N, C-alpha and C positions, 0 to 999 in steps of 0.2 A: 504494500500500500504506500503510495507516494504522498508527500505532504504538499499542501498548497504553497506556491512560491518556490518550489524546488526547481532544479535544473531541467527535469523532464517537463514540467509545466511551462517553462520558458521556451523549450524546444518545440512545443506544440502551439503554433500560432492559432489554430482553429479553436483550441480550448480557451485561449486568452480572448479571442473574438467573441466566443459564446458568453464568457463571463462579463465582458463589456456590454453585450446585448442584454443580458439579464439585469445588469445595473441600470442601463438606459430604460428598460421596461419598467423597473421598479420606480424610477424617478417619474416617468410618464404617468404611471398608474396613480402615484401619490398626487401629482398635479391635477389629474382628472378628478380625484376625490375632493381636492381643495376647491376646484372650480364648481363642482356639484354642490358642495356645502354653501358656497357663495351664491349660487343661483337659488338655492333653497331660501336663503335669507332675503334675497331681493324679491323673490316671489311672495314671501310673507309680508314684506313691506308694501308691495303693490296691493295685496289683499286688504291690509289695514287701511290704506288710502282709499280703496274702493268702498270699504265699510263706512269710513268717515264721510265720503262724498255722498253716499246714499242717505245717511242720516241727516246731513246738512241740507241736502236738496229737499228731503221730506219736510224738514222744519221750515225752510224758506217757502216751499209750496203752501204749507198749511197757514203760514203767516200772511202770505200774499192773497190767499183766497178770501180772507176776512176783510180786506180793504176794498171799498167801493170808490172808484175814481170817477171823475166827471168827464174823462176823455172818451173818445170813440173806443168801441170794444176791442178793435185790433191793436190799438196802442196799449190799452190797459192789460191785454192778455199776453203781450210780448214777454214780460218778465216771467209769467207763468210758463210759457212755452220754453223759454231758456232753462228754467229750473227743471222742467220735465225732461228736456234733452240731457241735462246733467244726471238726473236719476236714471235715465235709460243707459247712459254711458257706464254708470256704476253697475247696472244690471248686466250689461253685455260683458263686462270684465269678469263677472262671477259665473258666466256660463261654464258648464263642465268642459274640461279640456280632454282631448284624446290623448291616451297614453302613448308616448313615443317609445320606440325601441322594443326590445324583446320582453315578453311576459315570462314569469317564472316557469310556466308550463312549456313554453316554446324552448327555453333554455334547456330544460330537463330533456325534452324529446330530442333536441338536436345533439346533445352532447353525452347523454348517459351511456348509450351503447356505441359511441363514436370510437373510431380507431385512431383519432388524432391524439397526439401527445399533449401533455398538460400545458406546455409552453404555447403551442398553437391555439389551444382553447382559450388560454388567458389572453393572448394577443387578439383573437377574434372578439372576445367579450369586451375587451377594452376599446377596440375599434367601434363596436356597437355603442358603448357608453359615450364615446366622443360624438358620434352621429346623433345620439339622443340629446346630448347637451347642446349641440349646435341648433337643433330644431327647437329645443326648449328656450334657448336664448332669443330666437326669432319670435316665438310666441310671447315671451315675456316683454320684449321691446314693443310688440303690438299692443299688449294690454296696458303698458305704461303710457303709450301714446293716447289710447282711448281715455284713460283716467285723466291725463293732462287736458285733453279736449273737454272732458266733463267739468273739471275745475274751472277752465276758462268760461264755459257756458254758465256755471254757477256764479262766478264773479260778475259776468255781464248781466245776469239776471238780478243780482243784488244791486249792482250799480244803477241799472235802469229803474228798478223799483224805487230806490232812494231818490233818484232824480224826479220821477213822476210824483212821488209822495210829497217831496219838497215843493215842487211847482204847484201841485194841487192845494197844499196848505197856504201857499202864498196868494193864490187866486181866491181863496175863500174869505 
């Protein structure tokens, strides 16, 4: 039995290359794990913002419904419409998302009776995790954009409501 780092080990460039490949794989796998945890945190952050947006839009809607303006109906209802758009944006961001990547059952079926070695299986599963995280990042960016649009609509709703309310009070 030879020891690692021995002269026989140095004489076998294939063995050294395989050892480097294993080290590279471990680094890549750790990085994918870190990026997955980061995406989990950002996804929770978007969910919290969507929750806040839906509650805020609901409060604004209920407050605006109580006020009777002397303006034409289309002008008076514009803040309500914008608040409703904001609420809809929050609702869209909460829609169930399709699971990307392999399911546990597919992984089991694909690899349990496979003739592939463990390194090949690990490489293929890590490649699938990378594809999954790429798709997840795209979906997360889309959800964040929808939430941003919802906050902008809510801000415009509140701003327009305040303007209409202030002018209405000044005219009375």
